[in-house]
C-alpha positions as a printed NumPy array, in Angstrom:
array([[ 28.274, -31.482, -28.027],
       [ 29.067, -32.885, -24.613],
       [ 26.416, -32.454, -21.949],
       [ 26.086, -32.987, -18.229],
       [ 22.806, -33.793, -16.511],
       [ 22.125, -31.454, -13.587],
       [ 19.2  , -29.914, -11.842],
       [ 18.565, -26.31 , -12.759],
       [ 19.801, -25.211,  -9.308],
       [ 22.965, -27.291,  -9.592],
       [ 23.62 , -25.804, -13.024],
       [ 23.068, -22.285, -11.687],
       [ 25.581, -22.77 ,  -8.876],
       [ 28.152, -24.214, -11.261],
       [ 27.613, -21.297, -13.661],
       [ 27.976, -18.688, -10.904],
       [ 31.224, -20.273,  -9.785],
       [ 32.821, -19.704, -13.175],
       [ 32.11 , -16.005, -13.792],
       [ 35.014, -13.535, -13.868],
       [ 35.474,  -9.874, -14.716],
       [ 38.46 ,  -8.143, -16.264],
       [ 39.054,  -4.414, -15.789],
       [ 42.197,  -2.608, -16.939],
       [ 43.842,  -5.978, -17.451],
       [ 43.136,  -7.211, -13.91 ],
       [ 40.995, -10.317, -13.662],
       [ 38.844, -11.143, -10.616],
       [ 36.389, -13.836,  -9.715],
       [ 33.075, -11.989,  -9.917],
       [ 30.733, -13.997,  -7.662],
       [ 32.34 , -14.55 ,  -4.273],
       [ 29.463, -16.245,  -2.482],
       [ 25.771, -16.523,  -1.733],
       [ 23.735, -15.118,   1.137],
       [ 20.652, -17.113,   1.967],
       [ 17.848, -17.881,   4.356],
       [ 16.423, -21.285,   3.562],
       [ 12.723, -22.017,   3.436],
       [ 10.549, -24.558,   1.684],
       [ 10.87 , -22.633,  -1.579],
       [ 14.652, -22.953,  -1.879],
       [ 16.182, -25.329,   0.663],
       [ 15.693, -28.537,  -1.356],
       [ 16.549, -26.856,  -4.66 ],
       [ 19.325, -24.284,  -4.635],
       [ 20.005, -25.218,  -1.004],
       [ 20.935, -28.755,  -2.038],
       [ 23.176, -27.417,  -4.805],
       [ 24.977, -25.028,  -2.441],
       [ 25.469, -27.781,   0.128],
       [ 27.519, -29.821,  -2.332],
       [ 31.316, -29.33 ,  -1.952],
       [ 31.933, -29.17 ,  -5.72 ],
       [ 32.13 , -25.365,  -5.979],
       [ 34.088, -22.524,  -4.371],
       [ 31.184, -20.205,  -3.483],
       [ 30.971, -19.325,   0.206],
       [ 27.496, -19.608,   1.71 ],
       [ 26.545, -17.01 ,   4.339],
       [ 23.501, -17.614,   6.502],
       [ 21.558, -14.362,   6.699],
       [ 19.059, -13.438,   9.406],
       [ 16.753, -11.094,   7.519],
       [ 16.298, -11.139,   3.773],
       [ 16.489,  -7.378,   3.436],
       [ 19.491,  -7.254,   5.753],
       [ 21.484,  -9.892,   3.919],
       [ 20.771,  -8.176,   0.596],
       [ 22.03 ,  -4.9  ,   2.05 ],
       [ 25.174,  -6.774,   3.072],
       [ 25.589,  -8.027,  -0.487],
       [ 25.195,  -4.456,  -1.772],
       [ 27.751,  -3.176,   0.75 ],
       [ 30.197,  -5.848,  -0.391],
       [ 29.778,  -4.936,  -4.057],
       [ 29.911,  -1.181,  -3.471],
       [ 33.128,  -1.403,  -1.445],
       [ 34.629,  -3.55 ,  -4.212],
       [ 33.799,  -0.793,  -6.73 ],
       [ 31.314,  -3.159,  -8.412],
       [ 34.044,  -5.602,  -9.472],
       [ 32.809,  -8.398,  -7.144],
       [ 29.323,  -9.396,  -6.061],
       [ 27.367, -11.722,  -3.806],
       [ 24.199, -13.517,  -4.869],
       [ 21.238, -13.662,  -2.487],
       [ 18.614, -16.411,  -2.265],
       [ 15.375, -16.747,  -0.318],
       [ 12.192, -18.755,  -0.093],
       [  8.937, -17.638,  -1.743],
       [  6.414, -15.115,  -0.448],
       [  7.552, -13.074,   2.555],
       [ 11.185, -14.116,   2.203],
       [ 11.285, -12.897,  -1.37 ],
       [  9.32 ,  -9.715,  -0.704],
       [ 11.683,  -8.806,   2.123],
       [ 14.375,  -8.339,  -0.533],
       [ 12.399,  -5.867,  -2.656],
       [ 13.44 ,  -2.812,  -0.622],
       [ 17.105,  -3.755,  -0.887],
       [ 16.688,  -4.377,  -4.619],
       [ 15.442,  -0.813,  -4.986],
       [ 18.451,   0.408,  -2.998],
       [ 20.865,  -1.433,  -5.296],
       [ 19.249,  -0.174,  -8.478],
       [ 19.008,   3.456,  -7.328],
       [ 22.686,   3.411,  -6.339],
       [ 23.773,   1.599,  -9.526],
       [ 25.2  ,  -1.343,  -7.552],
       [ 25.09 ,  -4.919,  -8.953],
       [ 23.421,  -7.59 ,  -6.855],
       [ 21.949, -10.909,  -8.024],
       [ 18.671, -11.936,  -6.374],
       [ 17.521, -15.546,  -6.553],
       [ 14.116, -15.703,  -4.841],
       [ 12.212, -18.962,  -4.742],
       [  8.874, -18.898,  -6.539],
       [  5.613, -20.826,  -6.672],
       [  5.326, -24.051,  -8.683],
       [  5.604, -23.571, -12.437],
       [  3.488, -26.689, -12.95 ],
       [  0.742, -25.251, -10.662],
       [ -0.356, -28.77 ,  -9.654],
       [ -0.198, -28.256,  -5.856],
       [ -1.449, -24.639,  -5.913],
       [ -2.092, -22.713,  -3.781],
       [  1.045, -23.588,  -1.858],
       [  2.118, -22.166,   1.466],
       [  3.003, -18.438,   1.166],
       [  1.565, -18.139,  -2.351],
       [ -0.184, -14.876,  -3.256],
       [ -3.07 , -15.677,  -5.616],
       [ -4.199, -12.963,  -8.028],
       [ -7.742, -13.679,  -9.223],
       [ -7.372, -11.682, -12.447],
       [ -3.97 , -13.088, -13.537],
       [ -2.746, -16.385, -12.152],
       [  0.723, -15.958, -13.666],
       [  1.515, -13.142, -11.219],
       [  3.423, -14.099,  -8.078],
       [  4.998, -12.132,  -5.254],
       [  8.197, -11.982,  -7.287],
       [  6.577,  -9.731,  -9.87 ],
       [  7.071,  -6.988,  -7.279],
       [ 10.769,  -7.044,  -8.217],
       [ 10.001,  -5.802, -11.736],
       [  9.691,  -2.202, -10.531],
       [ 13.045,  -2.135,  -8.746],
       [ 15.344,  -4.299, -10.878],
       [ 17.386,  -3.595, -13.989],
       [ 16.725,  -7.106, -15.293],
       [ 13.998,  -9.57 , -14.315],
       [ 13.264, -13.098, -15.439],
       [ 11.366, -16.168, -14.244],
       [ 12.906, -19.518, -15.142],
       [  9.923, -21.769, -15.854],
       [ 11.844, -24.543, -17.617],
       [ 15.363, -25.714, -16.685],
       [ 16.797, -24.967, -20.135],
       [ 15.729, -21.322, -19.814],
       [ 18.524, -20.866, -17.27 ],
       [ 21.121, -20.516, -20.012],
       [ 19.718, -17.436, -21.733],
       [ 18.51 , -15.948, -18.44 ],
       [ 21.923, -16.299, -16.785],
       [ 23.768, -14.736, -19.725],
       [ 21.403, -11.769, -19.759],
       [ 21.697, -11.393, -16.006],
       [ 25.469, -11.103, -16.193],
       [ 25.258,  -8.839, -19.218],
       [ 23.491,  -6.336, -16.955],
       [ 25.441,  -7.008, -13.762],
       [ 28.767,  -6.287, -15.476],
       [ 27.632,  -3.261, -17.505],
       [ 28.664,   0.008, -15.766],
       [ 25.871,   1.891, -17.526],
       [ 23.032,  -0.547, -16.849],
       [ 23.94 ,  -2.277, -13.614],
       [ 21.71 ,  -2.602, -10.568],
       [ 19.622,  -5.34 ,  -9.041],
       [ 18.987,  -8.422, -11.183],
       [ 16.256, -10.894, -10.251],
       [ 16.002, -14.466, -11.491],
       [ 12.842, -15.925,  -9.959],
       [ 13.227, -19.66 ,  -9.366],
       [ 10.016, -21.754,  -9.198],
       [ 10.622, -24.382,  -6.575],
       [  9.768, -27.341,  -8.807],
       [ 11.969, -26.097, -11.655],
       [ 14.936, -25.703,  -9.286],
       [ 14.924, -29.491,  -8.873],
       [ 14.194, -30.479, -12.484],
       [ 17.118, -31.893, -14.484],
       [ 18.357, -31.045, -17.974],
       [ 21.255, -32.095, -20.149],
       [ 23.245, -28.858, -20.084],
       [ 26.073, -28.332, -22.605],
       [ 29.425, -28.393, -20.837],
       [ 30.47 , -25.152, -22.528],
       [ 27.828, -23.331, -20.45 ],
       [ 30.046, -23.963, -17.407],
       [ 33.368, -22.922, -18.879],
       [ 35.259, -20.049, -17.306],
       [ 33.599, -16.923, -18.648],
       [ 35.351, -13.537, -18.467],
       [ 33.213, -10.406, -18.71 ],
       [ 35.344,  -7.488, -19.896],
       [ 34.47 ,  -4.121, -18.362],
       [ 35.825,  -1.701, -20.922],
       [ 36.336,   2.018, -20.644],
       [ 34.099,   4.002, -22.981],
       [ 36.246,   6.683, -24.562],
       [ 35.544,   9.942, -26.389],
       [ 36.117,  10.422, -30.097],
       [ 38.191,  13.391, -31.243],
       [ 35.156,  15.464, -32.197],
       [ 33.652,  15.028, -28.732],
       [ 36.931,  15.971, -27.086],
       [ 37.09 ,  19.181, -29.106],
       [ 33.439,  20.041, -28.376],
       [ 33.928,  19.533, -24.622],
       [ 37.144,  21.536, -24.61 ],
       [ 35.457,  24.362, -26.556],
       [ 32.725,  24.614, -23.918],
       [ 35.179,  24.632, -21.021],
       [ 37.567,  27.06 , -22.717],
       [ 34.946,  29.789, -23.097],
       [ 33.98 ,  29.542, -19.396],
       [ 35.83 ,  31.377, -16.637],
       [ 34.523,  29.622, -13.527],
       [ 33.903,  25.918, -14.104],
       [ 33.017,  23.699, -11.161],
       [ 33.272,  19.886, -11.085],
       [ 30.836,  17.58 ,  -9.276],
       [ 32.599,  14.36 ,  -8.301],
       [ 30.065,  11.507,  -8.285],
       [ 30.139,   7.805,  -7.555],
       [ 31.153,   7.057, -11.122],
       [ 34.55 ,   8.58 , -10.348],
       [ 35.063,   5.996,  -7.659],
       [ 33.769,   3.014,  -9.647],
       [ 35.91 ,   4.071, -12.603],
       [ 38.898,   4.301, -10.235],
       [ 39.354,   7.829, -11.545],
       [ 40.038,   9.664,  -8.29 ],
       [ 43.656,  10.462,  -9.071],
       [ 42.738,  11.477, -12.612],
       [ 40.05 ,  13.903, -11.413],
       [ 42.376,  15.31 ,  -8.747],
       [ 45.101,  15.94 , -11.322],
       [ 42.634,  17.427, -13.811],
       [ 41.228,  19.919, -11.296],
       [ 44.637,  20.922,  -9.947],
       [ 46.124,  21.428, -13.414],
       [ 43.339,  23.796, -14.494],
       [ 42.557,  25.354, -11.091],
       [ 39.   ,  23.97 , -11.118],
       [ 37.341,  23.376,  -7.725],
       [ 35.202,  20.309,  -7.134],
       [ 32.505,  19.216,  -4.719],
       [ 31.675,  15.678,  -3.683],
       [ 28.417,  13.769,  -3.758],
       [ 27.758,  11.162,  -1.093],
       [ 28.874,   8.405,  -3.483],
       [ 31.872,  10.375,  -4.712],
       [ 33.24 ,  11.33 ,  -1.309],
       [ 36.669,   9.794,  -0.566],
       [ 37.421,   9.167,  -4.229],
       [ 39.917,  11.972,  -3.487],
       [ 41.301,  12.758,  -0.022],
       [ 39.803,  15.768,   1.761],
       [ 42.917,  17.973,   1.821],
       [ 43.457,  18.08 ,  -1.926],
       [ 43.657,  21.828,  -2.707],
       [ 40.712,  21.719,  -5.143],
       [ 38.46 ,  19.529,  -2.93 ],
       [ 35.771,  21.737,  -1.35 ],
       [ 33.924,  18.828,   0.247],
       [ 30.254,  17.976,   0.115],
       [ 27.94 ,  19.834,  -2.234],
       [ 24.209,  20.481,  -2.037],
       [ 21.616,  20.078,   0.701],
       [ 23.983,  18.093,   2.88 ],
       [ 27.016,  19.933,   1.588],
       [ 29.227,  22.579,   3.102],
       [ 29.755,  26.274,   2.691],
       [ 32.782,  26.104,   0.381],
       [ 31.325,  23.887,  -2.343],
       [ 27.923,  25.551,  -2.203],
       [ 29.416,  29.041,  -2.523],
       [ 31.549,  28.331,  -5.561],
       [ 29.01 ,  26.124,  -7.332],
       [ 26.577,  29.058,  -7.034],
       [ 29.138,  31.328,  -8.745],
       [ 30.107,  28.825, -11.424],
       [ 29.351,  29.528, -15.073],
       [ 29.867,  25.864, -15.972],
       [ 29.009,  22.715, -14.015],
       [ 31.01 ,  19.659, -15.069],
       [ 29.113,  16.647, -13.734],
       [ 31.394,  13.603, -13.603],
       [ 29.82 ,  10.238, -12.855],
       [ 26.837,  11.619, -10.964],
       [ 23.102,  11.141, -11.37 ],
       [ 22.467,  14.692, -10.088],
       [ 19.891,  13.852,  -7.443],
       [ 18.001,  16.601,  -5.629],
       [ 20.359,  16.614,  -2.642],
       [ 23.323,  17.259,  -4.942],
       [ 21.655,  20.085,  -6.883],
       [ 19.636,  21.551,  -3.961],
       [ 16.508,  20.641,  -5.907],
       [ 18.054,  22.334,  -8.993],
       [ 18.285,  25.616,  -7.059],
       [ 22.015,  25.659,  -6.274],
       [ 23.388,  27.143,  -9.484],
       [ 22.808,  30.907,  -9.409],
       [ 25.009,  32.25 , -12.191],
       [ 22.66 ,  33.388, -15.002],
       [ 25.211,  32.159, -17.559],
       [ 25.636,  28.714, -16.057],
       [ 25.715,  25.75 , -18.432],
       [ 26.117,  22.029, -17.781],
       [ 28.172,  19.286, -19.326],
       [ 28.235,  15.704, -18.159],
       [ 30.733,  12.867, -18.376],
       [ 28.848,   9.649, -17.683],
       [ 28.683,   6.091, -18.98 ],
       [ 24.889,   6.212, -18.682],
       [ 22.963,   8.309, -21.209],
       [ 19.977,   8.642, -18.883],
       [ 22.159,  10.354, -16.286],
       [ 24.177,  12.242, -18.884],
       [ 21.215,  14.225, -20.174],
       [ 20.037,  15.474, -16.759],
       [ 19.903,  19.228, -16.045],
       [ 19.803,  19.775, -19.816],
       [ 23.519,  19.037, -19.855],
       [ 25.568,  18.52 , -22.976],
       [ 26.227,  14.797, -22.573],
       [ 29.567,  13.123, -23.184],
       [ 29.029,   9.397, -22.841],
       [ 32.306,   8.085, -21.519],
       [ 34.114,   6.51 , -18.622],
       [ 35.167,   9.137, -16.074],
       [ 38.884,   8.331, -16.192],
       [ 39.325,   8.065, -19.946],
       [ 37.098,  11.086, -20.583],
       [ 38.954,  13.374, -18.182],
       [ 42.336,  12.254, -19.494],
       [ 41.391,  13.112, -23.075],
       [ 39.909,  16.492, -22.161],
       [ 42.962,  17.318, -20.037],
       [ 45.283,  16.761, -22.989],
       [ 43.304,  19.176, -25.131],
       [ 42.895,  21.846, -22.429],
       [ 46.61 ,  21.693, -21.669],
       [ 47.358,  22.225, -25.348],
       [ 45.194,  25.37 , -25.153],
       [ 46.869,  26.573, -21.92 ],
       [ 43.488,  26.785, -20.181],
       [ 43.12 ,  27.826, -16.552],
       [ 40.051,  28.977, -14.617],
       [ 39.79 ,  32.513, -13.26 ],
       [ 38.97 ,  31.473,  -9.691],
       [ 42.493,  32.394,  -8.606],
       [ 42.979,  32.254,  -4.819],
       [ 39.249,  32.201,  -4.125],
       [ 39.291,  28.41 ,  -3.934],
       [ 41.883,  28.495,  -1.17 ],
       [ 40.007,  31.239,   0.679],
       [ 36.637,  29.458,   0.806],
       [ 38.351,  26.198,   1.714],
       [ 40.041,  27.851,   4.7  ],
       [ 36.788,  29.549,   5.703],
       [ 35.027,  26.184,   5.704],
       [ 37.85 ,  24.531,   7.629],
       [ 37.424,  27.094,  10.414],
       [ 33.692,  26.422,  10.54 ],
       [ 34.192,  22.656,  10.747],
       [ 36.824,  23.076,  13.47 ],
       [ 34.319,  25.165,  15.415],
       [ 31.508,  22.619,  15.038],
       [ 33.825,  19.782,  16.031],
       [ 34.826,  21.594,  19.234],
       [ 31.336,  22.03 ,  20.744],
       [ 31.033,  19.636,  23.661],
       [ 27.349,  20.251,  24.267],
       [ 24.445,  22.266,  22.928],
       [ 21.022,  23.057,  24.354],
       [ 19.803,  19.481,  23.889],
       [ 22.778,  17.609,  25.364],
       [ 26.016,  15.945,  24.285],
       [ 26.8  ,  17.135,  20.765],
       [ 26.692,  14.663,  17.888],
       [ 29.108,  16.964,  16.058],
       [ 31.631,  16.75 ,  18.892],
       [ 31.432,  12.961,  18.692],
       [ 32.15 ,  13.063,  14.962],
       [ 35.027,  15.484,  15.515],
       [ 36.721,  13.229,  18.051],
       [ 36.214,  10.181,  15.865],
       [ 37.512,  11.94 ,  12.761],
       [ 40.39 ,  13.914,  14.241],
       [ 41.667,  11.725,  17.079],
       [ 40.162,   8.3  ,  17.595],
       [ 39.666,   6.35 ,  14.363],
       [ 42.569,   5.117,  12.264],
       [ 42.735,   6.972,   8.972],
       [ 42.214,   3.781,   6.953],
       [ 39.053,   2.868,   8.868],
       [ 35.886,   2.697,   6.771],
       [ 32.726,   4.431,   7.958],
       [ 29.297,   3.301,   6.738],
       [ 26.033,   5.229,   6.865],
       [ 22.692,   5.678,   5.181],
       [ 19.936,   7.633,   6.887],
       [ 18.886,  10.253,   9.406],
       [ 20.938,  13.306,  10.343],
       [ 24.268,  11.483,  10.164],
       [ 24.604,  11.5  ,   6.337],
       [ 24.273,  15.282,   6.366],
       [ 26.781,  15.758,   9.157],
       [ 29.176,  13.286,   7.56 ],
       [ 29.06 ,  14.656,   4.027],
       [ 29.556,  18.172,   5.359],
       [ 32.119,  17.561,   8.046],
       [ 33.924,  14.236,   7.639],
       [ 37.493,  14.519,   6.461],
       [ 38.46 ,  11.424,   4.495],
       [ 42.209,  10.989,   4.855],
       [ 42.506,   7.891,   2.69 ],
       [ 40.72 ,   6.909,  -0.48 ],
       [ 37.582,   4.78 ,  -0.367],
       [ 37.08 ,   5.074,   3.389],
       [ 33.678,   6.78 ,   3.186],
       [ 30.803,   4.421,   2.357],
       [ 27.382,   6.051,   2.233],
       [ 24.161,   4.673,   0.79 ],
       [ 22.212,   7.839,   0.149],
       [ 20.468,   7.235,  -3.143],
       [ 17.683,   5.391,  -1.304],
       [ 18.539,   6.699,   2.185],
       [ 17.385,   3.342,   3.457],
       [ 17.079,   2.99 ,   7.212],
       [ 18.609,  -0.299,   8.296],
       [ 21.389,  -0.367,   5.71 ],
       [ 24.048,   0.784,   8.15 ],
       [ 24.693,  -2.399,  10.163],
       [ 24.068,  -4.805,   7.283],
       [ 26.109,  -2.731,   4.847],
       [ 28.978,  -2.552,   7.335],
       [ 29.049,  -6.346,   7.491],
       [ 29.262,  -6.493,   3.691],
       [ 32.08 ,  -3.934,   3.752],
       [ 33.921,  -6.043,   6.328],
       [ 33.688,  -9.057,   4.024],
       [ 35.201,  -6.896,   1.278],
       [ 37.944,  -5.464,   3.558],
       [ 38.532,  -8.026,   6.336],
       [ 41.799,  -6.439,   7.511],
       [ 40.369,  -2.98 ,   8.198],
       [ 38.2  ,  -1.575,  10.964],
       [ 34.656,  -0.887,   9.776],
       [ 32.298,   1.436,  11.657],
       [ 28.548,   1.529,  11.088],
       [ 27.213,   4.947,  12.027],
       [ 23.519,   4.566,  12.779],
       [ 20.816,   6.462,  14.598],
       [ 18.669,   4.694,  17.154],
       [ 15.662,   4.736,  14.814],
       [ 17.619,   3.032,  12.048],
       [ 19.181,   0.492,  14.401],
       [ 15.778,  -0.565,  15.719],
       [ 14.458,  -0.908,  12.186],
       [ 17.054,  -3.455,  11.057],
       [ 20.208,  -4.836,  12.656],
       [ 19.853,  -8.545,  11.893],
       [ 23.254,  -8.982,  10.289],
       [ 24.955,  -7.928,  13.505],
       [ 24.266, -11.529,  14.505],
       [ 25.719, -12.71 ,  11.185],
       [ 28.932, -10.819,  11.938],
       [ 29.173, -12.685,  15.251],
       [ 28.467, -15.995,  13.543],
       [ 31.091, -15.383,  10.852],
       [ 33.649, -13.937,  13.308],
       [ 33.864, -10.796,  11.151],
       [ 34.129,  -7.953,  13.615],
       [ 32.283,  -4.728,  12.888],
       [ 31.815,  -1.692,  15.116],
       [ 28.392,  -0.106,  15.505],
       [ 28.426,   3.51 ,  16.668],
       [ 24.812,   4.051,  17.678],
       [ 23.833,   7.721,  18.023],
       [ 20.85 ,   7.625,  20.386],
       [ 18.827,  10.851,  20.282],
       [ 15.508,   9.309,  21.344],
       [ 13.817,   9.179,  17.971],
       [ 13.921,  10.621,  14.482],
       [ 15.708,  13.909,  15.094],
       [ 16.444,  14.606,  11.43 ],
       [ 12.785,  14.394,  10.417],
       [ 11.722,  16.368,  13.492],
       [ 14.077,  19.102,  12.301],
       [ 12.528,  19.042,   8.827],
       [  9.034,  19.066,  10.29 ],
       [  9.657,  22.132,  12.444],
       [ 11.5  ,  23.948,   9.634],
       [  8.211,  23.919,   7.689],
       [  6.236,  25.427,  10.559],
       [  4.752,  22.145,  11.826],
       [  4.878,  21.58 ,  15.603],
       [  6.664,  18.532,  16.993],
       [  4.664,  15.42 ,  16.186],
       [  5.452,  11.725,  15.903],
       [  9.247,  11.9  ,  15.759],
       [ 10.417,  11.569,  19.35 ],
       [ 10.461,   8.219,  21.12 ],
       [  7.809,   8.808,  23.782],
       [  5.161,   6.978,  25.72 ],
       [  1.618,   7.913,  24.779],
       [  0.216,  10.514,  27.185],
       [ -2.521,   8.705,  29.156],
       [ -4.42 ,  11.958,  29.714],
       [ -4.425,  13.513,  26.236],
       [ -4.109,  10.248,  24.342],
       [ -1.394,  11.761,  22.14 ],
       [  2.287,  10.988,  21.707],
       [  3.63 ,  14.521,  21.737],
       [  1.711,  16.384,  24.414],
       [  3.663,  15.837,  27.577],
       [  4.505,  12.225,  26.879],
       [  7.529,  10.874,  28.721],
       [ 10.651,   9.978,  26.742],
       [ 11.478,   6.275,  26.575],
       [ 14.985,   5.307,  27.628],
       [ 16.321,   2.3  ,  25.723],
       [ 19.452,   0.336,  26.621],
       [ 20.694,  -0.504,  23.133],
       [ 23.923,  -1.884,  24.549],
       [ 21.905,  -4.558,  26.323],
       [ 20.267,  -5.559,  23.026],
       [ 23.622,  -6.039,  21.312],
       [ 25.053,  -7.836,  24.344],
       [ 22.369, -10.456,  23.884],
       [ 23.829, -11.301,  20.479],
       [ 27.298, -11.71 ,  21.972],
       [ 28.691,  -8.281,  21.11 ],
       [ 31.016,  -6.303,  23.3  ],
       [ 29.057,  -3.238,  24.373],
       [ 29.702,   0.155,  25.94 ],
       [ 27.574,   3.193,  26.75 ],
       [ 28.856,   6.748,  26.303],
       [ 27.543,  10.105,  27.572],
       [ 30.597,  12.378,  27.199],
       [ 33.912,  12.719,  25.413],
       [ 36.059,  11.009,  28.013],
       [ 33.805,   7.953,  27.943],
       [ 33.887,   8.006,  24.136],
       [ 37.688,   8.004,  24.016],
       [ 37.846,   5.042,  26.359],
       [ 35.123,   3.175,  24.469],
       [ 36.832,   3.509,  21.082],
       [ 40.093,   2.18 ,  22.509],
       [ 38.243,  -0.817,  23.916],
       [ 36.439,  -1.354,  20.619],
       [ 39.738,  -1.456,  18.752],
       [ 41.027,  -4.11 ,  21.152],
       [ 37.879,  -6.212,  20.847],
       [ 37.96 ,  -9.336,  18.712],
       [ 34.161,  -9.511,  18.409],
       [ 31.65 ,  -7.072,  16.989],
       [ 31.206,  -4.088,  19.273],
       [ 28.364,  -1.65 ,  19.833],
       [ 28.884,   1.733,  21.446],
       [ 25.617,   3.318,  22.581],
       [ 26.277,   7.077,  22.363],
       [ 23.647,   9.238,  24.077],
       [ 23.507,  12.519,  22.115],
       [ 21.24 ,  15.548,  22.12 ],
       [ 18.087,  15.486,  20.004],
       [ 18.953,  18.674,  18.103],
       [ 22.737,  18.371,  18.009],
       [ 23.099,  18.083,  14.236],
       [ 24.456,  20.542,  11.668],
       [ 22.252,  22.576,   9.36 ],
       [ 22.299,  23.456,   5.659],
       [ 24.839,  25.919,   4.274],
       [ 23.402,  28.129,   1.532],
       [ 21.253,  25.263,   0.238],
       [ 17.572,  24.478,  -0.196],
       [ 15.576,  21.271,  -0.429],
       [ 12.133,  21.129,  -1.966],
       [  9.584,  19.207,   0.121],
       [  5.806,  19.023,  -0.048],
       [  4.922,  21.916,   2.244],
       [  1.108,  22.299,   2.562],
       [ -0.372,  25.066,   0.421],
       [ -3.26 ,  25.499,   2.876],
       [ -2.952,  25.279,   6.671],
       [ -4.397,  26.773,   9.844],
       [ -0.814,  27.322,  11.012],
       [  0.649,  30.685,  10.005],
       [  4.189,  29.285,  10.152],
       [  3.244,  26.618,   7.61 ],
       [  1.737,  29.245,   5.305],
       [  4.949,  31.257,   5.657],
       [  7.01 ,  28.19 ,   4.745],
       [  4.828,  27.626,   1.686],
       [  5.391,  31.188,   0.469],
       [  9.13 ,  30.597,   0.817],
       [  8.731,  27.377,  -1.178],
       [  7.044,  29.289,  -4.007],
       [  9.903,  31.81 ,  -4.136],
       [ 12.547,  29.112,  -4.321],
       [ 10.711,  27.117,  -6.96 ],
       [ 10.842,  30.19 ,  -9.214],
       [ 14.616,  30.413,  -8.664],
       [ 15.266,  26.737,  -9.404],
       [ 16.093,  25.285, -12.802],
       [ 12.945,  23.796, -14.327],
       [ 14.395,  21.008, -16.466]])
């Protein structure tokens, strides 16, 4: 057996450079590059290995560990999980900064490889700078925090352990059912230790992502369930997109006259004007999908994890005869809502079921009702899009209408994550091309928007990418805006400034709680409180972005917005448009409900009223 003597870090880089995936006969290089912020725990180990010119991985200098990991997630998500970036950091705070983004990746079922530096395996110089010492268990380090948010976790304490750890890492990263964040903790001394690695460890390795099909018995069982139902309704989840099954689902629903609603992850797998596409479903869904899903006697969940926003906290499905079936590669997701699970890839599963249903001449009994509710919802969206102002100022919905209907190119990609914008976008945004809607809403992580948009731009360098972020989210994390300038990868940040956390203020007041702690105000010097007469703070976000080198514009009305978007399109550097919108100018729920922890006891009568309403809705919701 031939061997080559390398440090563990050098071997890791060489291994990463030779990983490929094959899907439907198309082969791609899997690891495109590495994001990193160097510190003492990684710069002389993996940093030295990355500096060498003997590999094809691109190194991207991040500016916040959470931000650069979000960018890696955005890159992988936009590539439908067929390409990834690795992310490396120093020990301690650098590593812990990535934990939030690791949770985001795992919740959303997106592969990302985390390579945090770790304390010394030999322990000789302990405690080293940034080391967290646990008195009861000295083997615990800061990197153990990743265990709770990763699909696979390992610590490489000897250089030869890299081989089994790396193979297991890529087993998980390339598995559609198990994928998420993977963490390989790298003690800083072990990174630099050498080993005689077998050359075969570095050979080109192809990971085959295969489609899990249904056996004939399963096809017949699924078709039997659908055939005896008159009003089936499909939920189109992210698995439809990652399976590249959008056209298959669209054809399936059209052939059998079955309407479908979109989750945040599933939106834009099929274009908005498909006759069976009723748009967003659930808490942040629209009237059309919520009406027909409430009438449905069968819910067909395709590639969705059925989170509370999708199911309206399991309250959405009102038909007393409703049943659930699920097509999913992941058994954990397939069994949710007491569904009959069919463990399969979305595309292959739907194709098989379609063949059998066609043989049986099946068709739903919805008739023209699908068209009627779709037209009703279109009129409502048109109306919302046309409102220039409301009682609180320039309407956020009018901004979205202009962007969607007039100003953005139809192949532009929009990116979002948190606040009121995900609700408005899932309800109202009309995706005219496939895979142009990119929402992280499994974790609803503030700060993803700008970083994720940069990752999307790396995945689609020839398309315009727009991060849609509230002011609260922008303030929380926008570090990779600087990275986009550094890399000359232009992104557009559309910053909706409503002076605080308007979405949460809306939730707060809906439960009978007076305004408190959500608006961006100075503390009242007389009362000592934030929300009793405190003056609003005016922030010039354009000036912040200008300091990074961005082109910036400020907008207060539609004419200024039209001009700003034209200028942004002409810009060759990242651009931020500071859009001053009204605090309450968002859309509301349409025949949906969301369970939150409303206080059972309160001195406020409106809170007590909200709690009584909560009790009623809990009784109406499914309990499994």
